[in-house]
Residue, then its C-alpha position, 0 to 999 in steps of 0.5 A: m722397721a729395719v734401720i737403714y743407717a747412713d750416719n756413720n760419721a756421727t758414730t758406727q756400730i761396734a763390729p761383732g769381732v771387736l765386741d768378741e775381743m772385748m767381752p772377756y775383759l769385761t767379765q773374766y779378765y778384770g784385773n788392773p793392768s798396773s798390778m804386779h800379779t799375773f792376773g793383772g799382768q795378762v791384761g797389760k799384755k793385751i793393752r800392749e797388743a792393742r797399742t801395737r795394732v793402732a800404731t800399725l794402722l798409722n805406720a807409727t811406733p807403739e810408744e807414740i800411741l797414747f790412749t784417751s777417752c775420745g777424739t775431743e780429749s785427744d784434740s784438747t790434749a794436743i793443743r794444750a800440750a803445745i801451748m804449755s810446752n811453749p809458754s812464750r808463744k801465744h799464737i794458734v793457727t786453725t781453720r774455719v771448718e774445724h770440728p767443735a772439739v778444736k773450734n770451741l777450744c780455740e774460742k776459749l783460748a782466745k778469751d784467755g789471751y791467745r791470738i787465733t788465726y782461722v784459715p778460710v776455705d773456698q766454695n769447694g771447701a779447699l783451704d787457702l794455703d797461701y793465707l795459712y803459710q803467710n800467717l806462720t810466725d815465730d809466735t805460733a805455738i801450734v797449727s791444728i788442721m783436720w785431715a778430713n772434714n766431718e760434714t763434707g768429707v773434703i780431705f785437706p793436704v795435711e802432709e804437705i802442710a805439716s812438712v812446711v810447718k815442721e820446717k818452721g819449728i812449729v808443732f803440727h796437729t791434725d784431728a784425723v777422727q774422720a780419716v783414720g780407717k778410711i784412707p791410708i795414713d803413714l805417720n812415719n814419713s810425715g811431719i805430723g807431730m800429733l794426731s787425734l783419732s776416735g774409736h767409735k768412728l771405726h767400729a770400736p766403742k764410744g768412750i775410747g780414743a788415741l793421740y799419736v805423739r811423734k817421738g821427740t815432740k815436746f809434751s805436757p800431760f793434760l790429765i795428771g795422775g798416776h804412771q799410766e801411759k808413761g805418765r802422759r795420761g793419768g787414770t786407770e785404763n779403760v781396758a775393754s775399750i782399748i782392746g776394742l780399739g786395737a781390734a777395730a784398727k786391725l779390722s780397718q786395715e783389712l777393710m780399707e780397700k773395700e772402703n775405697t771401692d765398694v763403699k765409694n760405689l754406694r756413695d756415688t750411686l746414692e749421690k747420682g740417683l738423688l741429684a738426677k731425681i731432685e732438682h735444685s740440689f747439689v753436692n757441698g764441697a769438692t767431689e774428688k778429694r774427699l772421704p769415700n763414704t761421705t756426701s753432703i747434699a744441699f736441697e734448696y728451699v727446705e729445712g734439713e730437720a724436716i727432711l730428717l724427721m720424714l726420713d726417720e719414718f722410713g727408718i733412714c738415719a742421716s744427719s744435717g751436719s755434725a752430731c756435736t752441733s745438732g742442737s743448734l738451729e744455726p746453719s752449719h759453720v762449715l757451710r757458712a765458711m764455704g759460702v753456701p747460700f742460706t736457702a741451701a745450707h738449711g736444707t743440707i743432709r749428710f749421708s755417711l756410709s760404712t761397709y755394713n750398708t747395701m745397695d738395696e738400702i741405697n736404692l730405698i733412700i733414692e726411692k723415698l727422698p724425692n717425694i719427701i723433698k717434693t712434699l716439703r717444698n710444696m709447703s715452703p714459701f721460699w720454694k713457691g717464691n722461686q717458681 
């Protein structure tokens, strides 16, 4: 059975060209990039090229790019660096809809004595900016707000927020894991102090990420060890994956227009087709300012897990929310923060597309899903009680 992969916000396939660039550094060129000999030195040169490619995608400088193992490490490094560099400040501002990489860390820091302010969102997933700005104080060490939500695709005005935060002398960090490679980002002309990204969200391998640290930003390393990454992150470099991330960053630039035209058209076709065929369904979050590849659709009076299992019988891969919370039976914290009704939050499915998806695949999802929803509703006591 052919796989129809519509879960790209969870992870993406490695692009063939990315894998081609990686392979020699898994087999032929295996030297340590820190070595003095030429055999290792040629590897170091390739890492420098990758750093430049990532910086170019973000309109940053290569010196501002720090390679990590993933987006989660980048988030933890940024937030911990800010509080360690400003030990007298005990206040952190974030949102109610952050990825668990930020959300769970803030909950841990709250137990350690930090005061956390969670900025609410409205029913469209938009931030309450007045609440955010009113809660900035001289005690605030960092403001950490995602660029785009991983479940709904809603894009936050991080550049505007970063400008205000910077003027108050506070570090601003954004988890841009879902945004990088999908929408244009210009860090040279922003007030963003730190930005996290993850390779496996843009067709690089899993296990590689990066953290942008603006020149002049106070920084304290999370991993202490050797001199790698100019002392900002100890540990021998994950060479092949770093090269893969660099190749994926270059590819993302080349595909950005297609992402915002062809992929967006696939997403819109899927969304309109399903909403037209399935009653009691609606899109979660704003439909304008969001990622071009993402739609979160609530199907009332059914369970999302059952929908996913039945989609899987046709080889269709989707998600009921963040892959990092898929083991939980609780409704998504993002949807709860938006006030999505219980009868809809449990039946929400996220489709996230890429340039590898086709219109034939979209049409098959539109063909199969209505009958799945009909079958499940016929078995649902909630549905029968609302007829």
